[in-house]
N, C-alpha and C positions, 0 to 999 in steps of 0.2 A: 453418114456411111462410114468415115474413118474411125469415128467414137466407137461404134459397136463392132467393128472389125478389130480394133485394138482390144476390146474386152473379151471377144471370143477366142482370141488368139492366146490371151494370157490363161482362158479357162482350161485351155488344152494341155497347158505345161503340166507335167507329172508333178504331184505332190499339192496343187494348188486346190484348195477346197472351197475358197469363196473369193469372188471377187467384187471389190466396190469401186464403181467406175464414177469417178469424180472429174473426167475430163470435161473443160468446157469448151464449146465451140464458139468461138468468137464471131459475132455478126459481121457480115460483109460491110465495109465502111471505107468509102473512097477516101475520106480524110484521115482515117488511122492508117491507111495505107501508105499515104503521103507522110505522115508523121513517122511511121516505121521505117521508111526509106531515108528519110532526113536524118533520123537518130542513126541508123546504120552508116551512112556517110560520116556523120560528126564522129562516131566512135572509130571506126575503121579507117577513117581519113586523118585521124591523130597519129603524128610520127611514132609517138612512144607506144602506140597500141598496135599499129598497122604492121610493122615488122614482125610483132611476136604473135598476133593473132588473125591477121588478115588473110593470109594465105593457106588456110587450113580447108579440108574439103568439108568438115562441118564445124561450123563456127562455135567457139567456146562460150562467146557472149550471146545468149538468146533475147531477143526483144520483142516483148508482147506489148502490145497496145489495144487499149478498149476505153472507147469515148474519150482519147485524149490522155489518158492516163497510162504512162510507161512503166513497166517491170522490167527490170534486167536480171536475167538469171544465168548460172553457169559458173564455171571455175576459171579464175584468174592466177597468174603466178604469185602476186603479192598485193598487199592493201592499198599501194600506192596506183596499181593499174586499175583496182576497184574505184578509188576515187576519181581517177581521171576518167573513168568511163560514165560515172555518176554526173561529173561536172558537164561533160559533153553533152548528154542526154538532156540535162536541165537547161542547156542553152538553145535547145532547138525550139524555133517559133511554134506555137500552136500546142505545145505541151503543158498539160496543166498541173501534173505532179510525176514524180519518178520515184518509184521504190526500187532501191538498189539493193537485191537480193544476192549478188554475185558474193562468191566465197573465195578467199585467198588460200591457196595450197597449203600454207601454213597454218590455217584454221581447221584443216580436214582432220577427222580423227583417224590415227594410224593404229 
């Protein structure tokens, strides 16, 4: 339902002539939910990351889990924070792989 809702909302934006909906709805998986929660605790429980990212209304580090494979997406302040988040995610039991797609602010094109 959310996938089609997002597509329909974007279609109504003035100037949009075409929408390619590549949103993937992840399957319901209790194991993936447990991994997601554990990765969240590992990342946001780290003192180097919790003060900077842990108290935001919308977390800047997004954790996606599919079949035990974790993808980290979002923007962090620097490459050190990116590396720490990746290390913390890799240390979680049950995680098969981690793709660290976090972007440091310094890497953004201005």
